[in-house]
C-alpha positions in Angstrom: 1.3 -3.8 34.2 2.5 -4.0 30.5 1.4 -1.3 28.0 -0.8 -2.4 25.3 1.0 -2.0 21.9 -0.8 -1.4 18.7 -1.0 -4.4 16.3 1.2 -3.1 13.7 4.0 -2.0 15.8 7.3 -2.8 13.8 5.5 -3.0 10.5 7.6 -1.1 7.9 5.5 0.4 5.1 6.7 2.2 2.0 4.0 4.0 0.1 4.5 5.4 -3.5 2.9 8.4 -3.5 -0.5 8.7 -4.9 -4.1 10.5 -3.9 -6.7 9.0 -2.0 -7.0 5.2 -2.0 -3.4 4.5 -1.7 -2.6 7.0 1.1 -5.8 5.8 2.8 -4.9 2.4 2.9 -1.5 3.2 4.4 -3.3 5.8 6.9 -5.2 2.8 8.2 -1.8 0.9 8.7 -0.1 3.9 10.4 -2.9 4.4 13.0 -2.7 0.6 13.8 1.1 1.3 14.4 2.9 0.7 11.2 5.6 2.9 10.5 5.1 4.6 7.1 7.6 6.0 4.8 6.0 7.9 1.7 8.2 8.2 -1.5 7.7 11.5 -3.3 8.9 12.9 -6.5 12.2 14.7 -6.4 11.8 18.5 -5.6 14.9 21.0 -5.3 13.7 22.1 -2.1 13.3 18.5 -0.6 15.8 17.3 2.0 16.8 20.9 2.6 16.1 23.5 5.4 13.7 25.1 3.4 11.2 22.1 2.6 8.7 22.7 -0.3 5.1 22.9 0.4 2.9 20.0 1.5 1.8 18.0 -1.5 -2.3 17.6 -2.2 -2.3 14.3 -0.3 -4.3 15.1 3.2 -4.0 11.3 4.5 -0.5 12.0 6.0 -1.1 11.4 9.7 2.0 9.7 11.4 3.9 9.4 7.9 7.3 10.3 6.8 8.5 11.3 3.5 11.7 10.9 1.2 12.1 12.1 -2.1 13.3 10.1 -5.2 13.6 10.8 -8.8 12.6 7.2 -10.1 13.9 8.0 -13.7 17.5 7.8 -12.0 19.2 4.5 -11.6 20.7 5.6 -8.4 17.3 6.5 -6.8 15.8 3.4 -8.0 18.9 1.4 -6.5 18.4 3.0 -3.1 14.7 2.2 -3.3 15.5 -1.6 -4.1 17.8 -1.4 -0.9 14.9 0.0 1.1 12.6 -2.8 -0.1 15.0 -5.4 1.1 14.1 -4.3 4.6 10.6 -3.5 5.0 7.2 -5.4 5.2 4.9 -3.6 2.7 5.0 -1.6 -0.6 1.9 0.1 -1.7 2.1 0.6 -5.5 -0.8 3.0 -6.6 0.6 3.3 -10.4 -1.4 2.1 -13.6 -0.5 -1.5 -14.7 3.1 -1.8 -15.9 4.5 1.2 -14.3 6.3 -0.6 -11.6 8.0 -2.9 -14.1 8.9 -0.1 -16.4 10.8 1.3 -13.3 12.9 -1.7 -12.9 10.8 -2.8 -9.9 9.1 -5.9 -11.1 7.5 -7.9 -8.2 9.2 -10.9 -8.9 12.7 -9.1 -8.4 11.4 -7.5 -5.3 10.3 -10.7 -4.0 13.6 -12.5 -4.9 15.4 -9.7 -2.8 13.0 -9.9 0.3 10.8 -13.1 0.2 8.8 -11.7 3.1 7.9 -8.5 1.3 4.0 -7.9 0.8 3.6 -5.7 -2.8 0.2 -4.4 -2.5 -1.0 -3.1 -6.1 -3.8 -1.0 -6.2 -5.3 0.2 -9.7 -8.9 1.7 -10.7 -9.9 -0.6 -13.2 -9.1 -4.3 -13.5 -5.7 -5.2 -14.6 -7.2 -7.0 -17.4 -10.0 -6.2 -19.9 -10.9 -3.1 -22.1 -10.3 -0.6 -19.6 -6.8 -1.5 -18.0 -4.8 0.9 -19.8 -7.3 3.9 -19.4 -7.4 6.9 -16.8 -10.4 7.0 -14.6 -11.6 8.3 -11.3 -14.1 7.1 -8.8 -17.2 7.8 -10.9 -15.6 5.6 -13.9 -14.8 2.8 -11.6 -18.3 2.9 -10.1 -19.8 3.1 -13.7 -18.4 0.0 -15.1 -18.8 -2.1 -11.9 -22.7 -1.7 -12.2 -22.8 0.1 -8.8 -23.3 3.6 -10.1 -26.4 2.5 -11.9 -28.2 1.8 -8.7 -27.5 5.2 -7.1 -29.7 8.2 -7.4 -33.1 9.5 -7.4 -35.9 8.5 -9.8 -36.1 11.9 -11.7 -32.4 12.2 -12.6 -29.3 10.5 -13.8 -27.3 7.9 -11.6 -25.6 10.1 -8.9 -22.4 9.1 -7.2 -21.6 9.7 -3.4 -18.7 11.8 -4.0 -15.5 9.5 -4.0 -16.3 7.5 -1.0 -17.5 4.0 -2.5 -14.7 3.4 -4.9 -11.7 5.6 -3.9 -11.9 4.7 -0.1 -14.1 1.7 0.5 -13.9 -0.2 -2.5 -10.0 0.9 -3.1 -8.1 2.0 0.1 -9.9 -0.1 2.6 -10.1 -3.4 0.3 -6.2 -2.9 -0.1 -5.7 -2.4 3.5 -7.7 -5.9 4.1 -5.9 -7.6 1.4 -2.5 -6.4 3.4 -3.6 -7.7 6.5 -4.6 -11.1 5.3 -1.2 -11.3 3.6 0.5 -10.2 7.0 -1.5 -13.2 8.7 -0.5 -15.5 5.9 3.0 -14.7 6.4 2.9 -15.6 10.0 2.0 -19.2 8.6 4.2 -19.3 5.7 7.1 -17.1 6.5 6.8 -15.5 2.8 5.3 -12.2 1.4 3.0 -12.0 -1.9 1.6 -9.7 -4.1 -1.9 -8.2 -3.2 -3.9 -7.5 -6.3 -6.8 -5.0 -5.5 -8.9 -2.5 -7.7 -11.5 -0.1 -7.3 -14.1 -1.7 -9.8 -13.9 -5.4 -8.0 -13.8 -3.7 -4.6 -16.8 -1.6 -5.2 -18.6 -4.7 -6.6 -18.0 -6.6 -3.7 -19.2 -3.9 -1.4 -22.5 -3.9 -3.3 -23.1 -7.5 -3.1 -26.3 -7.1 -1.3 -27.4 -4.4 -3.6 -26.9 -6.6 -6.4 -28.6 -9.4 -5.0 -31.5 -7.4 -3.7 -32.4 -6.7 -7.5 -34.1 -10.2 -7.5 -36.0 -9.5 -4.5 -38.9 -7.2 -3.5 -36.9 -4.7 -1.7 -35.1 -3.7 -4.9 -36.9 -4.9 -8.0 -38.1 -1.7 -9.0 -36.2 0.9 -11.3 -33.7 3.4 -9.5 -35.3 5.4 -7.2 -38.1 3.5 -6.5 -36.9 0.9 -4.0 -36.8 0.7 -0.2 -33.3 2.0 0.1 -32.7 4.1 -2.7 -35.1 7.2 -1.8 -38.2 5.5 -3.3 -39.6 4.7 0.3 -41.1 7.6 2.3 -40.1 5.9 5.6 -36.1 5.8 4.5 -35.4 9.2 3.2 -34.1 12.9 4.5 -36.5 15.6 5.3 -36.1 19.3 5.7 -37.2 21.1 8.7 -38.5 24.6 9.3 -35.1 25.9 9.8 -33.4 24.6 7.0 -31.7 21.8 8.7 -32.6 17.9 8.0 -33.8 14.8 9.6 -32.7 11.4 8.4 -35.6 8.7 8.7 -35.0 5.1 8.2 -37.7 3.6 9.9 -38.1 0.1 7.9 -39.2 -2.1 10.5 -43.1 -1.8 11.5 -42.7 -1.2 15.1 -39.9 1.6 14.4 -42.3 2.9 11.8 -44.9 3.0 14.4 -42.6 5.1 16.7 -42.0 7.4 13.7 -45.7 8.1 13.0 -46.3 8.6 16.8 -43.5 11.1 16.9 -44.7 13.1 13.9 -48.4 12.9 15.3 -49.9 11.2 12.1 -51.4 8.2 13.9 -54.7 9.1 12.6 -53.6 9.5 9.0 -55.1 7.1 6.4 -51.9 7.1 4.3 -49.8 5.7 7.2 -51.8 2.9 8.0 -50.6 0.5 5.3 -46.7 0.9 5.9 -45.8 -1.6 2.7 -48.7 -0.3 0.3 -46.6 1.4 -2.4 -49.7 3.1 -3.7 -50.0 5.3 -0.4 -46.3 6.2 -0.5 -46.7 9.5 -2.4 -49.3 10.7 -0.2 -47.0 9.3 2.8 -44.3 11.2 1.9 -46.0 14.4 1.3 -47.7 14.1 5.0 -44.3 13.3 6.4 -42.6 16.2 4.5 -45.4 18.7 5.7 -44.9 17.8 9.1 -41.3 17.7 9.3 -41.5 21.6 7.9 -43.5 22.6 11.0 -40.6 22.4 13.7 -37.0 23.0 13.6 -34.3 20.2 13.6 -33.7 20.9 17.4 -37.4 20.6 18.1 -37.6 17.4 16.3 -34.2 15.9 17.9 -36.1 16.6 21.2 -39.1 14.7 19.8 -37.2 11.5 18.7 -34.2 11.4 21.0 -34.4 8.3 23.0 -37.0 6.5 20.7 -36.7 3.8 18.5 -38.1 5.8 15.3 -34.9 5.7 13.6 -35.0 9.2 13.1 -32.0 11.3 13.5 -30.4 14.7 12.8 -28.2 15.2 9.8 -25.2 17.0 11.4 -22.5 18.9 9.6 -18.9 18.4 9.9 -18.5 21.8 11.1 -21.2 21.5 13.7 -19.5 18.4 15.1 -16.2 20.1 15.1 -17.4 23.1 17.2 -19.4 20.6 19.4 -16.2 18.9 20.3 -17.0 15.8 18.8 -14.2 13.1 19.2 -13.0 11.4 16.1 -12.2 7.7 17.1 -10.2 4.9 15.1 -12.2 3.0 13.0 -11.9 -0.3 15.0 -11.4 -0.8 18.7 -9.2 -3.9 19.9 -9.2 -4.3 23.6 -5.8 -6.2 23.6 -3.8 -4.1 20.9 -5.8 -0.9 20.5 -5.0 1.6 17.6 -3.3 4.8 18.1 -5.5 7.8 19.3 -6.6 10.4 16.7 -4.8 13.3 18.0 -7.3 16.0 18.6 -5.2 18.7 16.5 -5.6 16.3 13.5 -9.0 15.4 13.7 -10.6 17.9 11.5 -7.6 19.1 9.5 -4.7 17.9 7.8 -1.3 19.7 7.8 -0.2 17.4 4.9 3.5 16.3 4.3 6.4 18.0 2.5 8.5 15.9 0.2 11.5 15.0 2.1 10.1 15.6 5.8 11.2 13.4 8.4 12.2 10.6 5.7 15.9 10.7 6.8 15.2 10.2 10.4 13.0 7.2 9.5 16.0 5.9 7.3 18.2 6.1 10.4 15.6 4.7 12.8 15.0 1.6 10.5 18.4 0.9 9.2 20.9 3.2 10.8 21.5 4.9 7.5 23.1 8.3 7.2 23.5 10.9 4.8 26.8 10.9 3.0 27.6 7.4 4.2 24.6 5.6 2.6 23.2 8.1 0.3 23.3 11.5 -1.3 21.0 14.2 -1.9 20.9 15.2 -5.9 18.6 17.3 -7.5 16.1 17.3 -5.1 16.2 13.6 -4.4 18.1 10.8 -2.5 20.4 8.6 -4.5 22.5 5.4 -3.6 26.3 5.8 -2.8 27.8 2.7 -4.6 30.4 1.2 -2.7 33.9 0.6 -4.4 34.7 -3.0 -4.9 38.4 -2.4 -5.0 
């Protein structure tokens, strides 16, 4: 019986070091079998027996690193040689940086027509924000998505940096890479994948945007069915300080919720979609949840269709031995498993760790034959033409 190989086995990825979205895109590729080499800034301890501390990037599972000073022509020349023989380059820099470094996509594709160059920015590459710095909250803000998030009583509120950085950024970039790989099987050619966190976030919010023209989301922020305005789609505190999440939108699920809460006889729960009754309904539900602990409510609602579940903490799940699984299961070409010792924490990756071994695995390159270590980074050895 043949073993099942991950779908991206044999795919070589070079990731120019960044934070959050770029590393997340390459983490997805690595977990599905790709071999990933991160390019870090030169560090005097890189490529020595006393490696520098890991960088602040936590999304480093299954990756290796080399350190390069991209202001050095010899280092850029080495990187160009690497890119002649790989499948994917992930560029997390602002518009124009790759070109300034002498790594214009046109030049890279001329040297390696099969190369897929994934360029991931925060703002769009055109428009008034293209040269500005930003973070997740800024990309959500100008995409229109942030305006729909948050409670009625306060300003818009971002959900940490999950939406723009990871979903609209890294995940969408990885999707673009996979589509480019699929296209390459048909054409034999690579291409440039353009992704940004503004457009990625806006695309994710397509339903939210369309819903503004429907009764489900036609009220001000915080007064709609899915944004905290609805009492049967919200989070409630319990007697012990724990929380229960309620999502009983459909009438049959709502009936199960009300039955579990013991509120069948309450007048405020008889007309689920009557907005006038929602304030009183919310208060009744709030008071009822405060009468039991979270564990007691779990016992009430487990196995029912009330759409009522406990809000579990990450530390709680870790203590319970919860299994972190790959994002998508594939029956014929499964991903690599998430190692248990890496499911809850990351050891990070030091600049220079494992990179020389990977260069030898990929190309058969060796130090002092194909490259040197100078000032904490690798540089190309130029062969004499004599």
